[in-house]
N, C-alpha and C positions, 0 to 999 in steps of 0.2 A: 691295532686291535679291532680292525674288521675281520681278523680273522678267528681270533678268538671269538666274536656272535654265531659268527655261523657255526659254529658247533652248538650243534642240537642240548649234549649234556648239561654246556656252561649255560643255554636259553631255559631250560628245566630248573635249574639251580636259581639263574636268575629269578623265573619267577615264583618261585619258591620264596626265596629270601624276601623279595618285596611284598611275596604277599603277609609273611609274620612281623618284617619288618616293620611296615604300618599299621596292622594292628594293636604290636605289642609295644611300640611306639608310642603309639596314644594314649594307651595306657599309663607310660612311665612316665609321658609327663605331667596328665591330669593327678595321681596316686601324690608326687612328691609336692605338688601344689596346694591339693585338698590338704596335705599335712602341715604343710610351713602356713597357711592362713588358718589352723585353725590353733583354738586356747594354747599358747607359747608350743606351739608346733615348729618352734625353729631350735629349742634343744632338743624338745622328742625325736625330730628330724633325725637330726643327729647320733642320738643315742640311738634310730633304728639301722642308718646305714653302718654305725660302727658293728651294731651287735650282723647284721646281714654279709661282712665283709672277716669277722671272724669265723662264721661257716661257711664262706667262699675260702678262705685260707686253708680250712682244715679239708677241706673236702677235695679243691685245684688239684693234689699230687693224685688222689684215687682216679680223675675224668682223665690227667693225663694218660696216667697208667691204661685207666681204659679203652680209649682213645687206641692208642697203640696192640689193641689185645683183643678187641671182638669191630665186629663190621661197622662202619663207618657210617654208611647209608643206614643201616637200624637204629645207628644210636640216635642219629638226627631223627627217624622218624616218630620212634619214643619218644624223646623229649616235648616233639610237638604235639603227641597224641596226651600225655602227663600231662601239660601246660593247658590242653585244651578242655579238657575236662575238669580241672583243677578251678579254673579262669569260671567256667560253667557253671560251676555248684554257687558259686560269689553270684550269678549274676541273676541265678536260679531265688537268691534270697531278695535282691534290692526288687525282683518283678512281683514278688509273694509280700509285697509290702512292708518289709523291715530297714527301720534305718539302720542305713550305715557307722556303722560307728571306728572309731581307732584303731584296734584288732580285726579288722576289717581290711584298714586302707593296710598296718601294715604286714598282711599273711601276703595279701594281694601283691605290693612290694620285695615281699621276698621270692615271689612264685617267679615274676619278673626278672630277677638280678638269676633266680637260679638257672635259668634259660639261658641268658645269655651266659654264664658260665660253662653251661656246658658245649653250645653251639657255636661261639665262632673259634675253642680249639677245635673244636671238630669239623667245622666248615675247611677252616685253615690247613690240617693235613689234610681232606678228603683232599681238597683242589689241589694241593702238591702230588697226592699221588695221583691222582685221572687226568692230570695238565700235563708238557711235554714243558721239559726246562727252557725255551726258548720264547714261550708262550707265559714263562711266570708274571712280567714287568707288564705286558699288558692287561694279565687275569688280576692281578692286584691293583692295578688300577681302575681298569674296570667296575671291580667288586666296590671296591670304593664312591666310584659316583653311583653305584647303580646305593648302596648303605645309604648314603648321606641324601641322594634324591628320596628313599623312603621317608629319611627322616625329618627333609624341608617338607615330605607332602603333608607327612606324619603333622609337623608344627604348624601347619598351616588349620588343618582339617581340628587339632586341635583348640587351636584359637576360637574356633567356634564351635567345638562343640559340649569345652568347659562352662561356657554363658549358654545356650540352649540347648543342650544332653544331659540327662542324670545319668548318674553312675553304671549303674546295670545297662541302659544300653549303650554305652560306651565299652563295656566288659564282651557283650555279647558281639560287636561287631570284631575283637579277639578275636574271639570265637571264631567265630566263620574265617581269620585270615589264617589259624592254624590250622583251620582245617582241609582250607587250600592249600598250604604249604605241604604238608601231609599230604595230597593227593599228587602235587606235583614229586617230592622224592622218593614216595614209593614206585612213578616214571623211570623213574633215574636209570640210564643202565649202569651196573656197577660190579665190580667181582674182584674183591680184598686181593689181595695184593699176597703169595705165599709169604713173602717177607718178613708181611708184617704179623701175619695171624704167629710166627714163629718165635714171642715177646715170651720168653723163660719171669714166669712170677717174684723167684729169689731173686735174681739181675733187676726186675724194675727201678727195685725202692735206689739205686745204690747206681745204676747207670748213666743217669744224667747229670749227676755232680762230678763222677769221674771225667764223662766228654769235655765239660768245663773247666774241671782242671786239668786238663790236659791243655789246655785257649784261653789259659788268664784272661787276655785281651778281648778275648774274643765274648768274655763275658762279659766286661768293665763296658765295652761297645752297646754291647745289646742289652744290656740293664739299663746304662744310664740315656741310652737312645729310646727305650719306655717311656721315659718319666714324662713327658709333653702327653702322655694318653695315660700317665698314673694324674697327674696334674688337673686333665678334664675329669676325669670320675668326681676327682677333690670338689672341681667348680664345681658341679651339677650338684652337691650337696649347699656350695655358698654361692652361687650366682641367683637362687631362687630367696635366700634369704635376702642378701644384698638390696635385691632388687626392691623386695616385698618392705622390707624395716629401714633400709637407708635412702635407696629413689622414690619408695615409695608410688610404685608402678604397678597396676592392676593385670591380670591373666597375661590377657591378649600381649602384653610388652615383653614379657619370660617368653611365650609361644615365636612371637617376633625374634623372637636374639636365637630361638634354635633353629629357624629358618634359613635365616643368617650363617649360621654357622654352618648352615647344611651348604649353601650355597658356594662359602669358601672351600669346604674339604671336596665337593663337586670340579670347583677350578684343581683344586691340588690335583682329582684323582686324572685329570683329564691331560693334564699339562706334566707331571710329575716322569711319566715314562717315556715320555719322548726327552725331558732333564736328564732323567738315569741315564737312557740311553746314550749318552753322548757324555755326563763327566763320571759317571759311575754312581754303583747306587751307595758307597760310602760316602762321600763326599755330597752326597744330595741328603741322605741323612745328617749330618751335620747341618747342613745349611738348615734345615728343616727344626732343628730343634732349638739354632741359634734365634731363628727368626720367633717362634714360639713364646723364645724367653724374654725377648726382646716387649712384647703383645703386653705381656702377661703383667709386666711390668709396672707399663705405665696407667693398665686399664681402671681403676679406680682412682684414679686422679683426673679424670675429665668426665664431660659432663656428656648425657645418658647418646648424643648422635653419632659423638665421637667412643663411647662403648661399643657401641653396635658394629662402629667401624672396625674397631681391634677387634670382635668377636672374628670377622671375618678371616684376619691374620692369626688369631689363634685357627681355627680350621684348617689355613693351608697351612701351617707349622707344623702342627699336628699330623693331618692325613695324609701330607707327603714325607715327612719322618716314617707315618707306617706305609706308605705304600713299597717304596726303597727298602726299611729296612724288613718288609717280609718278603719281597722278591732276593733280598738279601741271605736271608733264612734256609727259603727254598732250595738256592742254590747252591749252598755250606753245607745244611744239617740230611742227616737220611732220615729219608722217611720213614722207617720203621723204629728212629725212635724220636721223631717230629714231636706224639704229643706228650712223653717226657719229659724233653730238652724244653717246650714249648712253654708246660707245667713246669716247669722250674721256677722260668722268669717270672708267669705271672704268678706264683706263691709269695716269694721274696716281693715283687710290687704289691703284693697284697697285704705284705708286713707292714710295707711304709706307707700305705694307705690305711693300717691301724692307729698305727701311731700318731699320725696326722690328724685324724679324723680323733682319736681320744684329746690330743691339743686340745684341734679347733672351736668341741664341741665346749668345751670349759670357757674357752675364749669368747662364743659366740654371746655363752652365758650374760655376761659381764659388756658387755658389747664392744669386743673389741675387732669387728669384723677385719677394717683394715688393715689391721697389723696381722692374720691369717694371710689376706694375700703379699700382702712382704715378703713373711715367712717362708713361702711360695712362692713368688721370686727368690729370690736368694736360692733356695734350694734350685729354683732351675738355672741360675745364673751357672750354679757348683755343678749341676748336670752336662752344660752345653762346653765346662771344660774339660771334663774326662773323659765326653765323645774326642772331644778336639785331641786328648795326650793320646788314648786310644785309637784312634784314627790311623794308624798302618797296618790294621786288623786282618785286612785283603793280605799280604807277605806272609800270614798264616799260613796258609794254606796251598 
């Protein structure tokens, strides 16, 4: 990990990610809370989340193709500037004296989600492209620490800002973070590899499917090992409703839950590269999926202190799985195809999210929030079994 930190390129990426993650993180904590605490907001938030997921499902394959066809650095800079301008416009609305309404919250939420849809796969492919193979485990571990440390800071700030700041001031802070990230990305030395440039347009649509068709156990292993992450995205919708409507807690507890989750993820980022070096990425992935499945199965049957404790283990399982899974993908998937192959799994995951959110939105409107968690628990146990069955995937390479 020390070696990767000495790399000036990594330090620039780290600074850019910290800046944008904190700013956008505060906004993406504030907006869901403002939505679910508004009149009939829990149901409305479900429909908004469903709509955003549909949009992401449509554009994700195109984002994957774009990642493999254009400069990944330019794509990151473009997304930062575009979001900066969009969020700045909404900040100006607030400072001009206008009152924010549901549609303002909705559009801001869409902007944040679209930013993540472009940012994460682009950063993943660029990191694989510019760093050496023997750096992947420490790279992914350090990136996890950075991302979750930023989330922890964002959670701490959000717990204060939700009470003491108006939304326009929070948005202005987000704008400043996008500006800082843009500056650091522009300073990043980057030369796009020739092999990544030469992507045939017609081949784009089917190459990722052909790749996984040749490796069916690879598809099962990688898809079901992403289930903890998909579950976290779903609990980002369920937890605010559960905390607000069932446990009857205030926004600062929701922010505290985000902080505890970040601590667990930081722990994973620091320890998983060491564990993966000893037992391998595949066993580490399996252990992470099992840990997450057990934690999510118990989390709504315990009082608030234990709920927050299990949040730590959710983070440990999810982030540990992600660090090992990302290292596995970087080791085995060609960089010139990474954007498209990664987008295939993201698209499949989005389809799963669409079905689950559609189901859960109706159930939450009928106050069946506990049943939602039971379904999620059952799904995760199936995922753990699938990862176990596909576990010898390494032997195919």
